[in-house]
N, C-alpha and C positions, 0 to 999 in steps of 0.2 A: 612642781610634779614636769616631767619630762614630756614635751612636745613629740607626739609619734603617731602614727598609724594601729589601730587596732583592729583586734579580731574578737568578733561578737559571734556567742555560740548560740544559736538559734533553736528550740525543738520542732519539730512537724510531725503530724501523724503520720501513722502508717498510709500509706495511696490507696485509693480504693478505684481501680480504674476497670473498667470493662472492654479489653481490645479483643477486638474480634482474633477467630483462629487464621493463623495466617499471616498477620501482620505485624508489625515490630512494632516497641513501644514509640521508635523516632518517628514511625508513620504516622502513627495514632495521631501522635504529639503536633505533627505537620498537615495535619485534618482540619475539615469544618468539624467533626464529630470531637474533637476535644474543646471545643467553643462551647458547644451542646452541652457536653458532660458538666462545663467551668460553670456555665450556668446554672442548671438543673441544683448541681452539689454544694453552691458556693455563691449564688447568685442574691444579690440585694438591691436591686434597683435597675428599671431599666425604663430608659425616654424612646419616645416614638422617633427619635434623629437616630436611632439603634447606639446609643452609648449603654454600656452594660457594667455598673458598680458591681465589684465581687469584691470574695475575702481574698485575701491571699493566702491560703493553702501552706504550701512550701514558701515559706514569708520572710520577709529581714527582720523583723520586730514581733514582738508577742506583747509589747503593750499597745502599738496603735501600728495597722498596715491595712491598706485598703490601696485598690487600682478603679481607672476606668479605663477600658479598650474601647475601641470605635470597631464594634463589632457589627461587619458588613459579610460575615461567610457565610452567608443566605444568600444575599439579595446580589452580591458581586463574590460569581465563581472561582475564577481568576484570580489565583492569586498574586501574580504583577498588576492585578488592577487596581486593587484595593487602595486607599489612599495611608499613605504611611507617614505625614506629616503634616503638623497640624496647618500648615498655607495649601496643603492639597486637600480640605475640608471643605463642605459646603457651607454656605454664611450660618445658617440655622443651625448647622452642627458645630460650629464653630462658636455661636453666640450660648450653646448650653450649656457646650462643655468648660466655657469662659463662667459662665455662675455656677456649675457643678465644681471646679476649682477653687472657686472664691470661696463659698459656703462650706469647703470641709475644710481651707487653710482657717476661715472663721473659728470654724469648731477645735482644731487642734491648736489654737493661739490660746481660744478661752479655756482649754479644758487644761492646758499646759503653760500658764502665763510667767514663769518663772524662767527665762534663759537659762540661769545656773544648775538650773534642775533638769532640763531637757532638752532636747537637740529636735528641732520639728523640720521636716523636710519634704517639699512638693517633689519630684521629677517627671519628667514629661524625658521619652526616649523612642526614638525608630526603630521599629523591626521591620525591617524590607527588605528588599531585594539583593542588597548588598550583602547579606548575609551567603560565603561561600555554598554551591548547593551541594557538595561535599561533606559539607559540616553539620554532624545532628544540631537536633534542640528547639524548644521551642518556637525561637524568635523566626523560622520560618510560615509561621503564623500571618507576619507580616502585614499588621496593622498598628498601627499608633496608639500607646496608651502613658498613665500618667501614674505616677506613684504618691504616695501619701502617708506618710511614716514618725514614728515619735521611739528616739530612745531615752532613755534617764541618763543623765550625766553618770550617776554611779555605777551603774554599770560599764560604763565607757570607761572610767578611768580604774577601775578595777580588773579590766579586760587586759589579754597578753598585748605586748607591742608585736605587730605586724611586720615582716621584712620590707623595708620602704621600697627595697629594689624587686617588689610581688609584683609579677608581668601584668596582672589585675589592673595594680595600682599607675602602671606607667602607662597603659593602653598597648600591652604588647611592645612598648619601645617606640609606638609611632607616635605616643603624647609626645615624647622629647621633642621632635619637631617642633610642635606648636608651642612649646614651654620652653624651650631652651633655644633653638635656631634660629626659631620665626616668631619669638615671642613678642618683640620690638615691633615689628611690622604688624605681626597679628594685630596689637591693641591699637597702633597707626590707624590703621585697617578702620577698626571697627569706631572711631574717633568722628568720620563721616555722620554717623548716626546725630539728628538732632533731637536732642531725648531731654525734657521738662521735667517729670516725676522720675526717670531714674538716673541717679548723681553717678558719675564715674567715679571709682576710689585708687587707689592707690594700689600695687602689687601686693599680695599679701594681707594687705589690711582689714577683713574682715575673714581670716583663719580661724577657725576652732582653734581655740589654745591647746586643746587634751589632746588633737591630733597634729597639728599644724598642716591642716588641708581647707578649704584649696590649696596649690601651690599655683604661683606664676601665671593662672588664668585673668582674663578681663573679667572685671565685676564690677555691680552698681547697686548702691542702695536706691530702694524704695523710699522717697522721700513721701510721709503721711503714713506710712506704715501699713499696717493692715486695712485702714479705710479706704486706701489707694485703689486696692485692690475692687471695688467697688466702682472705681471709675474707669467707663470704656478706652479712654485715651490709654489709660496704662496698659490694658492688651495689646492695643496698638503699637504701643511703646516695645514690650514686649516680642511683641512677633516682630518688630524690626533688627533687635539681637538676631534673632532664627533668622531671617533674610540676609544682613551682613555674615553670617557667620556660612552661608550655601553660598552665597558669591565668595569668600575665603576658598571653603572647602572644592569649589567645583573649579577653579581657578587652578588651584595647586595642583588638584592629580589630573586633570586635562594634561597639565604641562607634564607631569609624569607619562602619563599613558600614553604622549604624542610628540614630546619631546617639542611642542610648536607652542609659543607664547602668543595666547588668544583669549579676547575678551569671550566669555560664554554668552550664548545668542538670548537666552533669557535672565543675564542676570538684572537683578536691580539696581545696583552699582556702578554701572558702566565705566563713569570717568574714573571714580577712585579704583577701579583695578588697575586701568590705565596709570595713572601718574603714582599709585601708593606700592602695586604690585609689579606689575609688569617691568617697573623701572628700576626693580630692586634687586641688586646682583646676587646679595645672600638667598633674597627668595629664588629666583633663577638656579642659583647652584643648589642650593639644598634639594630641590624639586630634582635637578638632573641628576645629583647623586644618589636620589631614591629609585630613581628609573634606571640606573646602573645596578643596583643592587636587585631590582626586582629583578632586571634581566638575567644577573648569574645565581640569583638565590633562589629554587622553586619553589622552595618552603616557607621563605619570607613570603614570596609572589601570593601565597596562596591565604597571607594573612590581611589584603588590602582591601578595603571595602573603597572600591572605585565610586561609588554614588554617596551622597552625603549622606552619613551616619552621627546620630548627635544625643548627646544627652543635657538637655536645659534644666537647670534647677533654682526653686527658690527655698530659701535657708533663714531661719534665723540664726546671728551670729551670738557671740557672747553679751557683746552691747545692748541686744533684743532689736539691732536693724533686720528689718527682711532685707536681703541679699541676691542678685539675679547674678548669676553664672552661665557659660553653654563650653562646652566639649564636644570633641569627637566622640564617636561612640565606637570602638574596636571590638574585636572578637571575646568575648569569656566575661569582660569588667563587667561588675555591675553599678547602676547610678548610686548607690553608699558610697561606692569608693571614691567618688568624687567630692567625697569629705573624708577619707582617707577611715571607713569602716569598712575594712572585710568581715561578712557574714559567712560563717559556717553553719550551712544548714543540716542537721544531722537529726535521723527519723528516731523520734521518742516519746512515742503515744504518753507513757505516764506523766511526763515534763509537761509535754503538751497541755495535757486536761488540767494541768495547776493554773495555768495562765488562759485557758480557753474560753473560759464564762468572761472574764473580764472583758477580753478582747472582744468577747460577738457583742456582749452589752455596748461596747464604745462604738460599735459598728452599727450597731441598732441606733445608737441615738445621733449619730451622723447622718444614717439613712433617714429621720424623721424630718431634721430641718430639711431635706431634698425635698422629701414629699409636703410639706408644709409649704414649699414654694411652687408645687403644683408643676414641677418639672419633668416628673411620669409615673411610673407604679411601682411599688414594692413586691419582692417577689421571696418566693417559697424555699426552702431548701431544707434536709435533715435536720439542721442545727438550728434552725429557726422556722419549723412548719404556721405557725401562729404567730411569728414576730416577737414569742419570748423563746429564749437559749433554751435548750433538749440537749443533756451531755450525749456525749455520742458511747457506742458501746467500745471497751479496749478488748481484745483479743488475749 
C-alpha cells in the first residue's frame, strides 16, 4: 500500500438553522446565537466552567466525532476578549478541560483498542482574532475548542488519494516555512523543553503508514501510554510544548511584521530565543524573505495569521503509541489534515441516517463517563431528548 494523504467522504444531514431576516449565514455563524443553537440542537454536556461538549453535526467522522468548546459567548460579549488558547484559560477551566480530555481519550482507546483497525485523534485548535476580518466562517466565534474523532483504518485504505500539494495539507504554503526551511531550528528550539513523560522522537518516526503524515513536525511519545494522561504532570508538559511553539511563532512573525529581531515581552523561553533563533542566519533570512513577499503580494498577505494560531494533537500511531505534535494553524485547513486526512463533508441525509444511531449511542456512552465523574450536567437535544437516540425525520 502506497502512503498518501487520503480523502474521506463524510455525510452530513441538512442543516436546520433559524437565521433572522436580513442576517446572512456568515453573520449568524459569527454571532453568539450560533452557540445557543449549537447547544440546543446538539449539546451533550455542560460544566459549570462553561465547557460545552457537543455533537459535530457537520463532522469529520461518522464513527466517533465530538468536540468541547469553551463557550463564554453569554458571559463575555466582546469576541476579542474571550480565551482562545489553553494558556489563557482560568485554572479551574483548564483542570476540567484536562479531565474531560483524559476521560474521552480513555473511552476512545477502550472502544477502539487496535491501532491496525482505527485511527484515534484528539486535536486542539485556537479559533481566534488571527482570522482575517474579511474571511467568512465559524472561526470568528473566537473560542478554543478540542476535537475527538475516530477513523476506521479500512475506510482510509479504501479512500481516494488526495493531492499532496493541496493547500490545506500544506497550510496554504506557510507550513513549508516550518517544515522545510525552518525545520531544523524549530526542532532545535523545542529541545529546551525539560520533558520527563514526553519523549522526543526522530522526524517522521510516528507517521501513519496509510497517509505518511504528520510530516517533518517535532513529535513526542507519551511514555506510559493512556495511564500517563491521568498524571497532571503530563498536562504540564503538554502545555510546555504549546508555550515553546508560541515563543517560536511570536518571534518569527514579529520579525516578519517589523523587520526587527526582538524577544517578545511575554516570552516563556527568552534565552532560547536569543541563543537559537535570533543568532540563526536561516531563521532571520526566511523571516525577511517572507516580509518582502507580504509587502509585494497583497493576496498572500491576507493569508497571514499574525497572532499565534496552532493545532496541537494527541493521536495513536501504527505501533499503538500515543504521540503529541504541534503545528501552526493556517486558514482553511482542518485538524485532520495534520494526519493527512482530508474530509469532504457532503450533505446526504439518507447516508447520515444510516450511521447516526451508532454515532449518537457512542456519544451518549462517553457522556455517561463524564457524568459519572461529576463534572457537569447532561443536556437534552432533539436527537436525545431523554438520553436515548430518537431518529430525525428526513425531508
